[in-house]
N, C-alpha and C positions, 0 to 999 in steps of 0.2 A: 590145544591151540594157543600162547599163548597171544595177544591181540589187543593193539595197543590206538585202534583207532591207524589214522598217517603218522601219528608219531614213530611208529615204529617203521624200519629202511627194510630192502627187500630183501636187504641181507640178515638183516636180523630175524625178520619174520622165516628164513629159510633153517637159519641155524636154531634157532627155537622150535621149527617144528623137529630138525633135526634133534637136538638135545631130548626131546620129549619120547620119542621115538627107542635112542637108543635108555635111557632114561626106565622106561618100561621093558623093554629089552635086559638091562641088570635085576632086575626085577626077578622075570620071568627064569634065568637061567642061575642068576648067582643067589640073590638075598633079597629079599623085601629094603621098602624106606620106607621105613612106618611115620619119619617125622613130615613126608612130599605125601603119604596117602591123601592128603584134602587136598581139592584142585586147585584154592587159592594158597594155597603153602608152599604146592608146584610150581606155580606160576609163579610166583614170586623168587624160589630160586634159579629159576632158568632164566627167570631177568638177571640175578647176578650172579649164572654161570657170563650172561653179555655183556655185560657190564664190563667184567675180568677178560674177557676177550678183547674187549676194544682197548684196553688200558693197553694190552700187552700188541696187541696192533699199532698202536700209535707210536711205539720205539721204533717197527720198522716199514711204517710213514716217513718221521723224520730223517731216517739214512737213505730217505731215495732223495730229502729233498735241498734245495737250494738253499744256503741257511748265509744269513747276515752274517761277516765276518764281527758284528760287534758283541754278537753269541759271546763269541770267548776273548772280549774287554771285559775285565775285570772293574773297569773304570765307567764302564757302561750300565745305566738301567735295563739296557737291555741283556747283559750277562745269563746266563742260561747252562747251569755245568754240563747236562748232557749232551747236548745240542755242543756248547763247545768239546767234549769228547769227540764227539764225531767231527768234526772240526782238524783236531789236532789227528783225530787216527785218518784220513783224509790226505793230511801233508805227514805221517808216513812218521808219526811221534808217537807213536804207541806206549810208551811208556808218561808221557802225558795223558792220555788215551784215557789211563788206566787208573789216572791217580785223577784225575776229576771225578769219574766215578766213584771211588772211593768216599771222595770230599759230600758227592751228592747223597750220599749215603751216610752218612754222619751226621753229616749236620740238617738234612731234608731238608723239605720244602713247607715253610709255614705257611696257612693258611692267607694269612695277612699279611705276612711280611717279605714274603716269596723268599726266593733265594739271598738276601740281605746276607744272611750270614755267612754265607758259604762266598760270595762273591768276597767281604770284605776281608777275610781271611787269607780267600788265595790271592787278591790284588794287596795285601798286606797293607792296607787300609789307604791305599791309592801311592804308596810307596814307588820310592824309581823304580826297583827289585822287587817283584810279588812271591809269593811263595810257588813254585815250580815243582815240578819233581827232580829236575836237578839239582836246582837250591837246595829243599826239604831234605833229599834221600844222601845229599854231602854232609848237614849242619843241624842232625834233626833237634842237637840240643841249642841253636840259637833258634830252631823255630820255639823251643820253649821256652828261652829268654822274653824274647819277642813276645809272645803270646802272656805272659806273666806281665809284663809291662805294659802292653794294652789289654787286658782282660776289662778292667770298667770302663773303658771307652765300646768296648766291644758289649759291652751287657746294659751299651745307652746312656754310660755315663757324656756322650755327647751330643744327647739329644734325640738321637736316631733310634729306632726299635728294629733291633734285631733279635731273632728267634728260632732252637730251633725247631724242629715242622713234630707231629704231632706225633709219629712213632722213636723221636729221639728226645719225646720233651722233660727222660729227667738223667740226660745226660749234659754233664760238666763243661764250662771253658778253664776248668782246672787248667794253668802248667804244672803241677806238683803233685795233684792225688793221685794216687795208681789207675784210677778209672775216671780220667779225665783226657781231657782232647788232649793235653799235652804228651800224655802216656798212650792213647790212642795211634796217633800221627808216629813217633818214634816209634811204638810194635810192630805199627804196619809197616814200616820203614826195615825194618830188623826183618817182616817174614819175606817182602818181597828181595831185600838182596843176600837173604841165602841163598836165593837162588843166580843173583846177578844179577835181575832182571825181570819186567813184569813178563816177556816173549816164554824166558827161561822156564815158570813158577807153572804157565798153563800150558806149554808145549810137554817139560815131564810128566806132569799128573795126565797127560790124555797118553805116552808114551808108554807109562808104566801101567796101564792099563788097556795097553791095545786100540787105542783110539776109541773105545767107549764113552760118547761122552756124558754117560749118565753116573756114570763108577769114579769120571773124572771127576765130576760135580760132586761126588760124595767125599771123593779125599780132598779134596780147595776144604770145604765144609768143616773139614775135622780138624786139617790144618790151620785155619782160621780162626782155631781157640786161643793160636799163639799172639794173638791182637785183643789188645786192652780195650776192656766196653764193648769187644761185639759182639754181645750173643746169638741167641736161634734168631730173631729177624734180621741184625746187621747182616746177617751173616750170609744167608737165604736171601736178603735184597739184595748185597754185592752181586752177590755170586750168579745170581738170575738177569740182573746187567749188565751184566760181564758176555754172557751171554744170547743175551736178545740183543745187545749192540755189535753184537759177530767179533767182541774179539777174539773168544776163544766160541769151540765149537764143545760147548758145553748144555746143561738141562738136569732139572732137576730127579730126583729119582725119588721123590718121597717128597712130604709135608715138612720131615723131621718136629713130627707131636711132641715131642720130650719139650718141656719148657711153654707149649701155647697156653694160653689158654683163651681167647675166644675159636681159634677153630676144633679146638678142642672138644668146648660146650659144643657150636654148633654143629660137629661130628656125632656126638653123642644124639645130639639130638634128630640128626637126620635119619641114625642108621638102629635107635634103641628104641624099645617100644615107647618110653614117656621121657623118653629122652635125661634119665636120671639116673638109669641105670648104673652100677660101673662097672664100665669096660677101661682095659689095660690101653694105654696108649699104643703100645704094640700092636693089640688089632686091630685100635684102627687104621694105623698105617694098611696094617694089610689090605684090609674092606676099602680104604681111598686108591691100594695100588690097581685094586681089580676094578674100580668104576673109572678111573683115569685109559684103563686098556679098552674098555667100552666107549667112550667116550670120545678116543682120540682125538685130542687136540691140543695142538702146538705149547708146550710150554704148559701143558694139561694139570701138573701137580704146582705150579704158583696159582694156575684159573683156578684148581680146586680150594685151595688153601684162600686164598684171598676171599672166594663166592661164597666161602662157607661161614666165613669170618663173617663179612659184613650180613647175611641172613638170619645169623641168630641173634642180631641184633633189634631183627624187624622180621619176622616167621613167616608176617600174618601179609604182610602187603612188602611190596617193592618199595625201597626208599635207598636214592645213589648216596654213598657215602663216598670222603675221599678219606687218604690219611693225612 
């Protein structure tokens, strides 16, 4: 049983007990988990699961909260693209809501500068017209031109620090590079408009697979390969956020281990005898799917992907990590 005195809430304590019971059931009925045979590792892993559950529950919490209109105002220091997305969704502006999710993923939230980069680009650095979905979808080439003209300023030439989030730290603000922000935005616009709008993108994906939320996620994940610079993590983060924000009824059926680093290392550590055995990513996906079915957590594949990645960084002692 995971205990940390009064540091654990009643909810966390109950969840920890449930996870411990289900992990043991998995080991008894399906396969061993040698990576958490030692209790200290088991407790650290369970705490990472709980921490990941918190991050997913956070979205469901803010969906019900009263939000300040400043959250959607890029001229305000309170701007938050995810909360802005909720406000636009409530106002019936579905395209804008989804566009803001894309921006939140593409730029990410930096530990030091927060959402400043996404804020200044969405707000066009305080210009009268910001880069809303209506504008950028009509004129993606003008966005690229604007980006080229203001790149130096956006990279701190005006003395204001703006940075990509940790998961996007290798992303470029280039307007012309095939893997830069200009190409990412223009290819995303093409991806959406190939189906008319965001609503059609998600509706068609669900209709094609008989409203199966996991199959629809998978189809969308593969189609997002058309978006420049959107690799495994960006595609996964974008679609899971669309699902958690209730913009589309989709949920990941897998962790999409191909191309993963931390989650793959962590999965080998969890399932293999010494963590160094050669295990195929396909086999690990099968094992994770089995574990997901036992744990029965909402967005369980994202919980596992996140928890395993963080756990492998400190397998013997719980440490809270932020992306």
